[in-house]
ZANUKOL-339095 format. One record per atom (N, C-alpha, C): residue in three letters; atom name; x, y, z. Coordinates in steps of 0.001 Angstrom, whole numbers, plus 524288, in hexadecimal, padded with zeros to 5 digits. Example, Ala and Ser with C-alpha at 12.3 -4.5 7.8 and 13.67 -1.06 7.14 Angstrom:
BEGIN
<rec><kefi>ALA</kefi><fivo>N</fivo><east>83386</east><north>7E9C6</north><up>81E78</up></rec>
<rec><kefi>ALA</kefi><fivo>CA</fivo><east>8300C</east><north>7EE6C</north><up>81E78</up></rec>
<rec><kefi>ALA</kefi><fivo>C</fivo><east>83390</east><north>7F31C</north><up>81E78</up></rec>
<rec><kefi>SER</kefi><fivo>N</fivo><east>83232</east><north>7F736</north><up>81BA8</up></rec>
<rec><kefi>SER</kefi><fivo>CA</fivo><east>83566</east><north>7FBDC</north><up>81BE4</up></rec>
<rec><kefi>SER</kefi><fivo>C</fivo><east>83264</east><north>8001E</north><up>81EBE</up></rec>
END
This chain:
BEGIN
<rec><kefi>MET</kefi><fivo>N</fivo><east>E1320</east><north>E7630</north><up>17B8A</up></rec>
<rec><kefi>MET</kefi><fivo>CA</fivo><east>E14E8</east><north>E7296</north><up>17797</up></rec>
<rec><kefi>MET</kefi><fivo>C</fivo><east>E16B9</east><north>E75CA</north><up>172C5</up></rec>
<rec><kefi>GLN</kefi><fivo>N</fivo><east>E1B6D</east><north>E74D0</north><up>170E5</up></rec>
<rec><kefi>GLN</kefi><fivo>CA</fivo><east>E1D8E</east><north>E7798</north><up>16C76</up></rec>
<rec><kefi>GLN</kefi><fivo>C</fivo><east>E1B8A</east><north>E752F</north><up>16776</up></rec>
<rec><kefi>LYS</kefi><fivo>N</fivo><east>E1BF8</east><north>E7837</north><up>1635F</up></rec>
<rec><kefi>LYS</kefi><fivo>CA</fivo><east>E1A57</east><north>E768D</north><up>15E2B</up></rec>
<rec><kefi>LYS</kefi><fivo>C</fivo><east>E1EB0</east><north>E7799</north><up>15A40</up></rec>
<rec><kefi>ILE</kefi><fivo>N</fivo><east>E1E94</east><north>E748B</north><up>155EA</up></rec>
<rec><kefi>ILE</kefi><fivo>CA</fivo><east>E2249</east><north>E7563</north><up>151C6</up></rec>
<rec><kefi>ILE</kefi><fivo>C</fivo><east>E1F55</east><north>E7509</north><up>14CA0</up></rec>
<rec><kefi>ARG</kefi><fivo>N</fivo><east>E20AA</east><north>E786B</north><up>14914</up></rec>
<rec><kefi>ARG</kefi><fivo>CA</fivo><east>E1DFC</east><north>E784D</north><up>143FB</up></rec>
<rec><kefi>ARG</kefi><fivo>C</fivo><east>E2004</east><north>E73A2</north><up>140C3</up></rec>
<rec><kefi>ILE</kefi><fivo>N</fivo><east>E1CA0</east><north>E718D</north><up>13D81</up></rec>
<rec><kefi>ILE</kefi><fivo>CA</fivo><east>E1DD7</east><north>E6D0E</north><up>13A66</up></rec>
<rec><kefi>ILE</kefi><fivo>C</fivo><east>E228F</east><north>E6DFA</north><up>136E6</up></rec>
<rec><kefi>ASN</kefi><fivo>N</fivo><east>E22CB</east><north>E72BF</north><up>1347E</up></rec>
<rec><kefi>ASN</kefi><fivo>CA</fivo><east>E2720</east><north>E73CB</north><up>13111</up></rec>
<rec><kefi>ASN</kefi><fivo>C</fivo><east>E2C5E</east><north>E7421</north><up>133EE</up></rec>
<rec><kefi>GLU</kefi><fivo>N</fivo><east>E2C4F</east><north>E75FA</north><up>138D4</up></rec>
<rec><kefi>GLU</kefi><fivo>CA</fivo><east>E3111</east><north>E7613</north><up>13C09</up></rec>
<rec><kefi>GLU</kefi><fivo>C</fivo><east>E32C9</east><north>E708B</north><up>13D7C</up></rec>
<rec><kefi>LEU</kefi><fivo>N</fivo><east>E2EF7</east><north>E6D3A</north><up>13ED3</up></rec>
<rec><kefi>LEU</kefi><fivo>CA</fivo><east>E3034</east><north>E67CF</north><up>14011</up></rec>
<rec><kefi>LEU</kefi><fivo>C</fivo><east>E3240</east><north>E64E3</north><up>13B5D</up></rec>
<rec><kefi>ALA</kefi><fivo>N</fivo><east>E3027</east><north>E660E</north><up>136AC</up></rec>
<rec><kefi>ALA</kefi><fivo>CA</fivo><east>E31FA</east><north>E6395</north><up>131E1</up></rec>
<rec><kefi>ALA</kefi><fivo>C</fivo><east>E37B1</east><north>E652B</north><up>130D3</up></rec>
<rec><kefi>ARG</kefi><fivo>N</fivo><east>E38DB</east><north>E6A1F</north><up>13192</up></rec>
<rec><kefi>ARG</kefi><fivo>CA</fivo><east>E3E5B</east><north>E6BDA</north><up>130F6</up></rec>
<rec><kefi>ARG</kefi><fivo>C</fivo><east>E41E8</east><north>E6905</north><up>134B4</up></rec>
<rec><kefi>GLU</kefi><fivo>N</fivo><east>E4039</east><north>E68A2</north><up>139AA</up></rec>
<rec><kefi>GLU</kefi><fivo>CA</fivo><east>E434C</east><north>E660E</north><up>13DA3</up></rec>
<rec><kefi>GLU</kefi><fivo>C</fivo><east>E4465</east><north>E6064</north><up>13C21</up></rec>
<rec><kefi>LEU</kefi><fivo>N</fivo><east>E4072</east><north>E5DA5</north><up>13A1F</up></rec>
<rec><kefi>LEU</kefi><fivo>CA</fivo><east>E40E3</east><north>E581E</north><up>138BD</up></rec>
<rec><kefi>LEU</kefi><fivo>C</fivo><east>E42F3</east><north>E5738</north><up>13347</up></rec>
<rec><kefi>GLU</kefi><fivo>N</fivo><east>E4383</east><north>E5B7D</north><up>13062</up></rec>
<rec><kefi>GLU</kefi><fivo>CA</fivo><east>E453E</east><north>E5B30</north><up>12AD2</up></rec>
<rec><kefi>GLU</kefi><fivo>C</fivo><east>E41BE</east><north>E57C0</north><up>12779</up></rec>
<rec><kefi>VAL</kefi><fivo>N</fivo><east>E3C8D</east><north>E58B1</north><up>1281A</up></rec>
<rec><kefi>VAL</kefi><fivo>CA</fivo><east>E38A8</east><north>E561F</north><up>124E0</up></rec>
<rec><kefi>VAL</kefi><fivo>C</fivo><east>E34F4</east><north>E5A55</north><up>122C1</up></rec>
<rec><kefi>LYS</kefi><fivo>N</fivo><east>E31DC</east><north>E58D1</north><up>11EE3</up></rec>
<rec><kefi>LYS</kefi><fivo>CA</fivo><east>E2DFF</east><north>E5C7D</north><up>11CD3</up></rec>
<rec><kefi>LYS</kefi><fivo>C</fivo><east>E296C</east><north>E5CE0</north><up>1207D</up></rec>
<rec><kefi>ALA</kefi><fivo>N</fivo><east>E271F</east><north>E619A</north><up>120DA</up></rec>
<rec><kefi>ALA</kefi><fivo>CA</fivo><east>E22CF</east><north>E6268</north><up>12475</up></rec>
<rec><kefi>ALA</kefi><fivo>C</fivo><east>E1E10</east><north>E5F16</north><up>12304</up></rec>
<rec><kefi>HIS</kefi><fivo>N</fivo><east>E1D5C</east><north>E5DE1</north><up>11E03</up></rec>
<rec><kefi>HIS</kefi><fivo>CA</fivo><east>E18CA</east><north>E5AB0</north><up>11C91</up></rec>
<rec><kefi>HIS</kefi><fivo>C</fivo><east>E1934</east><north>E553A</north><up>11EB5</up></rec>
<rec><kefi>LEU</kefi><fivo>N</fivo><east>E1E0C</east><north>E5335</north><up>11FA0</up></rec>
<rec><kefi>LEU</kefi><fivo>CA</fivo><east>E1E92</east><north>E4E06</north><up>1220A</up></rec>
<rec><kefi>LEU</kefi><fivo>C</fivo><east>E1C89</east><north>E4E09</north><up>127A6</up></rec>
<rec><kefi>ILE</kefi><fivo>N</fivo><east>E1D90</east><north>E5257</north><up>12A68</up></rec>
<rec><kefi>ILE</kefi><fivo>CA</fivo><east>E1B9F</east><north>E52E3</north><up>12FB4</up></rec>
<rec><kefi>ILE</kefi><fivo>C</fivo><east>E15C5</east><north>E5368</north><up>12FAB</up></rec>
<rec><kefi>LEU</kefi><fivo>N</fivo><east>E139C</east><north>E5686</north><up>12BF9</up></rec>
<rec><kefi>LEU</kefi><fivo>CA</fivo><east>E0E02</east><north>E5745</north><up>12B96</up></rec>
<rec><kefi>LEU</kefi><fivo>C</fivo><east>E0B60</east><north>E521D</north><up>12A40</up></rec>
<rec><kefi>ASP</kefi><fivo>N</fivo><east>E0DD4</east><north>E4ED3</north><up>12718</up></rec>
<rec><kefi>ASP</kefi><fivo>CA</fivo><east>E0B90</east><north>E49A0</north><up>125DD</up></rec>
<rec><kefi>ASP</kefi><fivo>C</fivo><east>E0BA7</east><north>E460D</north><up>12A72</up></rec>
<rec><kefi>LEU</kefi><fivo>N</fivo><east>E0F7A</east><north>E469A</north><up>12DDB</up></rec>
<rec><kefi>LEU</kefi><fivo>CA</fivo><east>E1016</east><north>E433A</north><up>13273</up></rec>
<rec><kefi>LEU</kefi><fivo>C</fivo><east>E0C44</east><north>E4499</north><up>136BD</up></rec>
<rec><kefi>LEU</kefi><fivo>N</fivo><east>E0AD3</east><north>E4984</north><up>1375C</up></rec>
<rec><kefi>LEU</kefi><fivo>CA</fivo><east>E07AB</east><north>E4B45</north><up>13BC4</up></rec>
<rec><kefi>LEU</kefi><fivo>C</fivo><east>E0288</east><north>E4867</north><up>13C75</up></rec>
<rec><kefi>PRO</kefi><fivo>N</fivo><east>DFF63</east><north>E475E</north><up>13861</up></rec>
<rec><kefi>PRO</kefi><fivo>CA</fivo><east>DFA95</east><north>E4466</north><up>13947</up></rec>
<rec><kefi>PRO</kefi><fivo>C</fivo><east>DFB8C</east><north>E3EF0</north><up>13B7B</up></rec>
<rec><kefi>VAL</kefi><fivo>N</fivo><east>DFFDA</east><north>E3C8F</north><up>139F4</up></rec>
<rec><kefi>VAL</kefi><fivo>CA</fivo><east>E0145</east><north>E3770</north><up>13C25</up></rec>
<rec><kefi>VAL</kefi><fivo>C</fivo><east>E0267</east><north>E37D9</north><up>141FE</up></rec>
<rec><kefi>LEU</kefi><fivo>N</fivo><east>E048A</east><north>E3C47</north><up>14397</up></rec>
<rec><kefi>LEU</kefi><fivo>CA</fivo><east>E0599</east><north>E3D0C</north><up>1492D</up></rec>
<rec><kefi>LEU</kefi><fivo>C</fivo><east>E00EA</east><north>E3F1C</north><up>14C30</up></rec>
<rec><kefi>GLY</kefi><fivo>N</fivo><east>DFC82</east><north>E3FC3</north><up>1498E</up></rec>
<rec><kefi>GLY</kefi><fivo>CA</fivo><east>DF7C8</east><north>E417E</north><up>14C04</up></rec>
<rec><kefi>GLY</kefi><fivo>C</fivo><east>DF736</east><north>E4750</north><up>14C4E</up></rec>
<rec><kefi>VAL</kefi><fivo>N</fivo><east>DF987</east><north>E4A3A</north><up>1489A</up></rec>
<rec><kefi>VAL</kefi><fivo>CA</fivo><east>DF936</east><north>E4FCA</north><up>1487A</up></rec>
<rec><kefi>VAL</kefi><fivo>C</fivo><east>DF755</east><north>E5139</north><up>142F9</up></rec>
<rec><kefi>PRO</kefi><fivo>N</fivo><east>DF22A</east><north>E5110</north><up>1422E</up></rec>
<rec><kefi>PRO</kefi><fivo>CA</fivo><east>DEFF9</east><north>E51F4</north><up>13CF6</up></rec>
<rec><kefi>PRO</kefi><fivo>C</fivo><east>DEF22</east><north>E57CC</north><up>13B9F</up></rec>
<rec><kefi>ASP</kefi><fivo>N</fivo><east>DEF82</east><north>E5B47</north><up>13F5F</up></rec>
<rec><kefi>ASP</kefi><fivo>CA</fivo><east>DEE14</east><north>E60B8</north><up>13E65</up></rec>
<rec><kefi>ASP</kefi><fivo>C</fivo><east>DF24C</east><north>E643F</north><up>13C74</up></rec>
<rec><kefi>LYS</kefi><fivo>N</fivo><east>DF6F2</east><north>E6273</north><up>13BC5</up></rec>
<rec><kefi>LYS</kefi><fivo>CA</fivo><east>DFB3B</east><north>E65CB</north><up>139CD</up></rec>
<rec><kefi>LYS</kefi><fivo>C</fivo><east>DFB31</east><north>E659A</north><up>133D5</up></rec>
<rec><kefi>LYS</kefi><fivo>N</fivo><east>DFB02</east><north>E6A1A</north><up>13155</up></rec>
<rec><kefi>LYS</kefi><fivo>CA</fivo><east>DFA41</east><north>E6A4B</north><up>12BB5</up></rec>
<rec><kefi>LYS</kefi><fivo>C</fivo><east>DFEC6</east><north>E6C87</north><up>128BD</up></rec>
<rec><kefi>THR</kefi><fivo>N</fivo><east>E01F5</east><north>E6FFA</north><up>12B20</up></rec>
<rec><kefi>THR</kefi><fivo>CA</fivo><east>E061E</east><north>E7299</north><up>12829</up></rec>
<rec><kefi>THR</kefi><fivo>C</fivo><east>E0B4B</east><north>E726E</north><up>12AEC</up></rec>
<rec><kefi>HIS</kefi><fivo>N</fivo><east>E0F44</east><north>E73E2</north><up>12810</up></rec>
<rec><kefi>HIS</kefi><fivo>CA</fivo><east>E149A</east><north>E73CB</north><up>12A29</up></rec>
<rec><kefi>HIS</kefi><fivo>C</fivo><east>E154E</east><north>E77B0</north><up>12E9C</up></rec>
<rec><kefi>SER</kefi><fivo>N</fivo><east>E11C8</east><north>E7BA2</north><up>12EEE</up></rec>
<rec><kefi>SER</kefi><fivo>CA</fivo><east>E124C</east><north>E7F98</north><up>132E7</up></rec>
<rec><kefi>SER</kefi><fivo>C</fivo><east>E0F2D</east><north>E7E53</north><up>137C9</up></rec>
<rec><kefi>SER</kefi><fivo>N</fivo><east>E0C7A</east><north>E79D4</north><up>137D1</up></rec>
<rec><kefi>SER</kefi><fivo>CA</fivo><east>E09A2</east><north>E7831</north><up>13C8E</up></rec>
<rec><kefi>SER</kefi><fivo>C</fivo><east>E0D7C</east><north>E76C3</north><up>140BD</up></rec>
<rec><kefi>SER</kefi><fivo>N</fivo><east>E0BD3</east><north>E775C</north><up>145AE</up></rec>
<rec><kefi>SER</kefi><fivo>CA</fivo><east>E0F58</east><north>E763E</north><up>14A0D</up></rec>
<rec><kefi>SER</kefi><fivo>C</fivo><east>E0DF5</east><north>E70F5</north><up>14C83</up></rec>
<rec><kefi>LEU</kefi><fivo>N</fivo><east>E11F2</east><north>E6E54</north><up>14E9B</up></rec>
<rec><kefi>LEU</kefi><fivo>CA</fivo><east>E112B</east><north>E6942</north><up>1513E</up></rec>
<rec><kefi>LEU</kefi><fivo>C</fivo><east>E12DA</east><north>E69D2</north><up>156DC</up></rec>
<rec><kefi>ASP</kefi><fivo>N</fivo><east>E100E</east><north>E6723</north><up>15A5A</up></rec>
<rec><kefi>ASP</kefi><fivo>CA</fivo><east>E119D</east><north>E66D9</north><up>15FCB</up></rec>
<rec><kefi>ASP</kefi><fivo>C</fivo><east>E169F</east><north>E639E</north><up>16040</up></rec>
<rec><kefi>ASP</kefi><fivo>N</fivo><east>E1977</east><north>E647C</north><up>16473</up></rec>
<rec><kefi>ASP</kefi><fivo>CA</fivo><east>E1E66</east><north>E61A5</north><up>16537</up></rec>
<rec><kefi>ASP</kefi><fivo>C</fivo><east>E1DDF</east><north>E5BC7</north><up>164FF</up></rec>
<rec><kefi>ASP</kefi><fivo>N</fivo><east>E199B</east><north>E59B2</north><up>16748</up></rec>
<rec><kefi>ASP</kefi><fivo>CA</fivo><east>E1904</east><north>E53E8</north><up>16768</up></rec>
<rec><kefi>ASP</kefi><fivo>C</fivo><east>E185A</east><north>E51AD</north><up>161E9</up></rec>
<rec><kefi>VAL</kefi><fivo>N</fivo><east>E157C</east><north>E545B</north><up>15E8C</up></rec>
<rec><kefi>VAL</kefi><fivo>CA</fivo><east>E14C1</east><north>E52A4</north><up>15931</up></rec>
<rec><kefi>VAL</kefi><fivo>C</fivo><east>E19DC</east><north>E5354</north><up>15643</up></rec>
<rec><kefi>ALA</kefi><fivo>N</fivo><east>E1C8F</east><north>E57B8</north><up>156EA</up></rec>
<rec><kefi>ALA</kefi><fivo>CA</fivo><east>E2187</east><north>E589B</north><up>15469</up></rec>
<rec><kefi>ALA</kefi><fivo>C</fivo><east>E2584</east><north>E5451</north><up>155D6</up></rec>
<rec><kefi>ASP</kefi><fivo>N</fivo><east>E2577</east><north>E52B5</north><up>15AC4</up></rec>
<rec><kefi>ASP</kefi><fivo>CA</fivo><east>E2903</east><north>E4E80</north><up>15C54</up></rec>
<rec><kefi>ASP</kefi><fivo>C</fivo><east>E279C</east><north>E4957</north><up>159B1</up></rec>
<rec><kefi>GLN</kefi><fivo>N</fivo><east>E2281</east><north>E483E</north><up>158E4</up></rec>
<rec><kefi>GLN</kefi><fivo>CA</fivo><east>E2102</east><north>E4389</north><up>15602</up></rec>
<rec><kefi>GLN</kefi><fivo>C</fivo><east>E22EE</east><north>E43CB</north><up>1506C</up></rec>
<rec><kefi>VAL</kefi><fivo>N</fivo><east>E2276</east><north>E4846</north><up>14DE4</up></rec>
<rec><kefi>VAL</kefi><fivo>CA</fivo><east>E2446</east><north>E48FB</north><up>14892</up></rec>
<rec><kefi>VAL</kefi><fivo>C</fivo><east>E2A24</east><north>E485A</north><up>14858</up></rec>
<rec><kefi>ARG</kefi><fivo>N</fivo><east>E2D04</east><north>E4A8E</north><up>14C11</up></rec>
<rec><kefi>ARG</kefi><fivo>CA</fivo><east>E32C2</east><north>E49FF</north><up>14C4A</up></rec>
<rec><kefi>ARG</kefi><fivo>C</fivo><east>E343B</east><north>E4442</north><up>14CA3</up></rec>
<rec><kefi>ARG</kefi><fivo>N</fivo><east>E318D</east><north>E4178</north><up>15032</up></rec>
<rec><kefi>ARG</kefi><fivo>CA</fivo><east>E32E1</east><north>E3BD6</north><up>150DC</up></rec>
<rec><kefi>ARG</kefi><fivo>C</fivo><east>E31D9</east><north>E38CF</north><up>14BC4</up></rec>
<rec><kefi>HIS</kefi><fivo>N</fivo><east>E2DAE</east><north>E3A12</north><up>14925</up></rec>
<rec><kefi>HIS</kefi><fivo>CA</fivo><east>E2C5B</east><north>E377C</north><up>14431</up></rec>
<rec><kefi>HIS</kefi><fivo>C</fivo><east>E30AF</east><north>E3812</north><up>14034</up></rec>
<rec><kefi>PHE</kefi><fivo>N</fivo><east>E3262</east><north>E3CCA</north><up>13F61</up></rec>
<rec><kefi>PHE</kefi><fivo>CA</fivo><east>E3641</east><north>E3DBF</north><up>13B52</up></rec>
<rec><kefi>PHE</kefi><fivo>C</fivo><east>E3BDA</east><north>E3C67</north><up>13CF6</up></rec>
<rec><kefi>GLN</kefi><fivo>N</fivo><east>E3CDB</east><north>E3C66</north><up>1420E</up></rec>
<rec><kefi>GLN</kefi><fivo>CA</fivo><east>E4200</east><north>E3ADC</north><up>143DB</up></rec>
<rec><kefi>GLN</kefi><fivo>C</fivo><east>E42B5</east><north>E34E4</north><up>1447A</up></rec>
<rec><kefi>ASN</kefi><fivo>N</fivo><east>E3E5A</east><north>E3219</north><up>1449F</up></rec>
<rec><kefi>ASN</kefi><fivo>CA</fivo><east>E3E9C</east><north>E2C5E</north><up>1452F</up></rec>
<rec><kefi>ASN</kefi><fivo>C</fivo><east>E3D8E</east><north>E299A</north><up>1402A</up></rec>
<rec><kefi>GLY</kefi><fivo>N</fivo><east>E3F9B</east><north>E2BBC</north><up>13BF8</up></rec>
<rec><kefi>GLY</kefi><fivo>CA</fivo><east>E3F16</east><north>E2913</north><up>136EF</up></rec>
<rec><kefi>GLY</kefi><fivo>C</fivo><east>E3A28</east><north>E2A76</north><up>133F7</up></rec>
<rec><kefi>GLY</kefi><fivo>N</fivo><east>E370F</east><north>E2E43</north><up>135F0</up></rec>
<rec><kefi>GLY</kefi><fivo>CA</fivo><east>E3289</east><north>E2FF3</north><up>13315</up></rec>
<rec><kefi>GLY</kefi><fivo>C</fivo><east>E33FA</east><north>E3289</north><up>12E05</up></rec>
<rec><kefi>GLY</kefi><fivo>N</fivo><east>E38A7</east><north>E34F6</north><up>12DFC</up></rec>
<rec><kefi>GLY</kefi><fivo>CA</fivo><east>E3ABF</east><north>E3751</north><up>1294F</up></rec>
<rec><kefi>GLY</kefi><fivo>C</fivo><east>E36BA</east><north>E3A37</north><up>12634</up></rec>
<rec><kefi>GLY</kefi><fivo>N</fivo><east>E367D</east><north>E394D</north><up>1212C</up></rec>
<rec><kefi>GLY</kefi><fivo>CA</fivo><east>E32B4</east><north>E3C07</north><up>11DE0</up></rec>
<rec><kefi>GLY</kefi><fivo>C</fivo><east>E2DCF</east><north>E38FA</north><up>11D74</up></rec>
<rec><kefi>SER</kefi><fivo>N</fivo><east>E2D35</east><north>E34D6</north><up>12061</up></rec>
<rec><kefi>SER</kefi><fivo>CA</fivo><east>E288E</east><north>E318F</north><up>11FB8</up></rec>
<rec><kefi>SER</kefi><fivo>C</fivo><east>E242D</east><north>E335A</north><up>12356</up></rec>
<rec><kefi>VAL</kefi><fivo>N</fivo><east>E1F7C</east><north>E324C</north><up>12191</up></rec>
<rec><kefi>VAL</kefi><fivo>CA</fivo><east>E1AC9</east><north>E336A</north><up>1249E</up></rec>
<rec><kefi>VAL</kefi><fivo>C</fivo><east>E17DB</east><north>E2E50</north><up>12525</up></rec>
<rec><kefi>PRO</kefi><fivo>N</fivo><east>E15A8</east><north>E2CF6</north><up>1298C</up></rec>
<rec><kefi>PRO</kefi><fivo>CA</fivo><east>E12AD</east><north>E2820</north><up>12A17</up></rec>
<rec><kefi>PRO</kefi><fivo>C</fivo><east>E0EDB</east><north>E2743</north><up>1258D</up></rec>
<rec><kefi>ALA</kefi><fivo>N</fivo><east>E0DEA</east><north>E226F</north><up>1245A</up></rec>
<rec><kefi>ALA</kefi><fivo>CA</fivo><east>E0ABE</east><north>E20FC</north><up>11FC0</up></rec>
<rec><kefi>ALA</kefi><fivo>C</fivo><east>E0559</east><north>E2380</north><up>11FBE</up></rec>
<rec><kefi>SER</kefi><fivo>N</fivo><east>E02EB</east><north>E23E2</north><up>1245E</up></rec>
<rec><kefi>SER</kefi><fivo>CA</fivo><east>DFD8C</east><north>E2636</north><up>1246F</up></rec>
<rec><kefi>SER</kefi><fivo>C</fivo><east>DFDA8</east><north>E2BDE</north><up>12299</up></rec>
<rec><kefi>ALA</kefi><fivo>N</fivo><east>E01A7</east><north>E2EDA</north><up>12429</up></rec>
<rec><kefi>ALA</kefi><fivo>CA</fivo><east>E0208</east><north>E343C</north><up>1227D</up></rec>
<rec><kefi>ALA</kefi><fivo>C</fivo><east>E038C</east><north>E349E</north><up>11CBC</up></rec>
<rec><kefi>ALA</kefi><fivo>N</fivo><east>E0702</east><north>E312D</north><up>11B1B</up></rec>
<rec><kefi>ALA</kefi><fivo>CA</fivo><east>E08AC</east><north>E312A</north><up>115B1</up></rec>
<rec><kefi>ALA</kefi><fivo>C</fivo><east>E0436</east><north>E2FF4</north><up>111FD</up></rec>
<rec><kefi>ALA</kefi><fivo>N</fivo><east>E00C0</east><north>E2C79</north><up>1139E</up></rec>
<rec><kefi>ALA</kefi><fivo>CA</fivo><east>DFC45</east><north>E2B01</north><up>11063</up></rec>
<rec><kefi>ALA</kefi><fivo>C</fivo><east>DF8AA</east><north>E2F9B</north><up>10F8E</up></rec>
<rec><kefi>GLU</kefi><fivo>N</fivo><east>DF820</east><north>E32F3</north><up>11387</up></rec>
<rec><kefi>GLU</kefi><fivo>CA</fivo><east>DF4BC</east><north>E3771</north><up>1131A</up></rec>
<rec><kefi>GLU</kefi><fivo>C</fivo><east>DF6F4</east><north>E3B79</north><up>10F2C</up></rec>
<rec><kefi>HIS</kefi><fivo>N</fivo><east>DFBFA</east><north>E3B8D</north><up>10EB0</up></rec>
<rec><kefi>HIS</kefi><fivo>CA</fivo><east>DFE89</east><north>E3F75</north><up>10B59</up></rec>
<rec><kefi>HIS</kefi><fivo>C</fivo><east>E015F</east><north>E3CC8</north><up>106ED</up></rec>
<rec><kefi>ALA</kefi><fivo>N</fivo><east>DFEC5</east><north>E3913</north><up>10460</up></rec>
<rec><kefi>ALA</kefi><fivo>CA</fivo><east>E013A</east><north>E3604</north><up>1001A</up></rec>
<rec><kefi>ALA</kefi><fivo>C</fivo><east>E023D</east><north>E39AB</north><up>0FB8B</up></rec>
<rec><kefi>ALA</kefi><fivo>N</fivo><east>E06CE</east><north>E3908</north><up>0F94A</up></rec>
<rec><kefi>ALA</kefi><fivo>CA</fivo><east>E0867</east><north>E3C2E</north><up>0F4D0</up></rec>
<rec><kefi>ALA</kefi><fivo>C</fivo><east>E05B5</east><north>E3A78</north><up>0EFEA</up></rec>
<rec><kefi>VAL</kefi><fivo>N</fivo><east>E046F</east><north>E3E3E</north><up>0EC94</up></rec>
<rec><kefi>VAL</kefi><fivo>CA</fivo><east>E0220</east><north>E3D31</north><up>0E792</up></rec>
<rec><kefi>VAL</kefi><fivo>C</fivo><east>E0678</east><north>E3BE9</north><up>0E3BF</up></rec>
<rec><kefi>GLU</kefi><fivo>N</fivo><east>E05FF</east><north>E37B0</north><up>0E0D9</up></rec>
<rec><kefi>GLU</kefi><fivo>CA</fivo><east>E0A13</east><north>E3633</north><up>0DD46</up></rec>
<rec><kefi>GLU</kefi><fivo>C</fivo><east>E0A64</east><north>E3A2C</north><up>0D8CC</up></rec>
<rec><kefi>TRP</kefi><fivo>N</fivo><east>E0F18</east><north>E3B32</north><up>0D712</up></rec>
<rec><kefi>TRP</kefi><fivo>CA</fivo><east>E100D</east><north>E3EC9</north><up>0D2D1</up></rec>
<rec><kefi>TRP</kefi><fivo>C</fivo><east>E0FC8</east><north>E3BD1</north><up>0CD9B</up></rec>
<rec><kefi>ALA</kefi><fivo>N</fivo><east>E0D16</east><north>E3DEF</north><up>0C9D9</up></rec>
<rec><kefi>ALA</kefi><fivo>CA</fivo><east>E0CC8</east><north>E3B6A</north><up>0C4B5</up></rec>
<rec><kefi>ALA</kefi><fivo>C</fivo><east>E0ED9</east><north>E3F4A</north><up>0C0B6</up></rec>
<rec><kefi>PRO</kefi><fivo>N</fivo><east>E11EF</east><north>E3D60</north><up>0BD15</up></rec>
<rec><kefi>PRO</kefi><fivo>CA</fivo><east>E140F</east><north>E40F1</north><up>0B911</up></rec>
<rec><kefi>PRO</kefi><fivo>C</fivo><east>E0FAB</east><north>E42F2</north><up>0B594</up></rec>
<rec><kefi>PRO</kefi><fivo>N</fivo><east>E1023</east><north>E4785</north><up>0B37F</up></rec>
<rec><kefi>PRO</kefi><fivo>CA</fivo><east>E0C06</east><north>E49AE</north><up>0B012</up></rec>
<rec><kefi>PRO</kefi><fivo>C</fivo><east>E0BA6</east><north>E4664</north><up>0AAFD</up></rec>
<rec><kefi>PRO</kefi><fivo>N</fivo><east>E071D</east><north>E460A</north><up>0A8D4</up></rec>
<rec><kefi>PRO</kefi><fivo>CA</fivo><east>E068B</east><north>E42F4</north><up>0A40D</up></rec>
<rec><kefi>PRO</kefi><fivo>C</fivo><east>E09AB</east><north>E456F</north><up>09F92</up></rec>
<rec><kefi>ALA</kefi><fivo>N</fivo><east>E0BE0</east><north>E422F</north><up>09C58</up></rec>
<rec><kefi>ALA</kefi><fivo>CA</fivo><east>E0F34</east><north>E4414</north><up>0980D</up></rec>
<rec><kefi>ALA</kefi><fivo>C</fivo><east>E0C0E</east><north>E45AD</north><up>0936D</up></rec>
END
């Protein structure tokens, strides 16, 4: 079984590597931590399908909730 690095797959799909990393736990792959981690072909195909079928820059709500952005507040005057 061949493997592909997350950063290579991100370049192929023209998305940021962190979007793939955020998607992996939803796909049942919780152990990948960095852009240089490798994915098996079957997982890479699931990621490709997600982003090619309108997944775009979005991540499922469950993963997005885990990585909620902190709101920016202007410094006090």
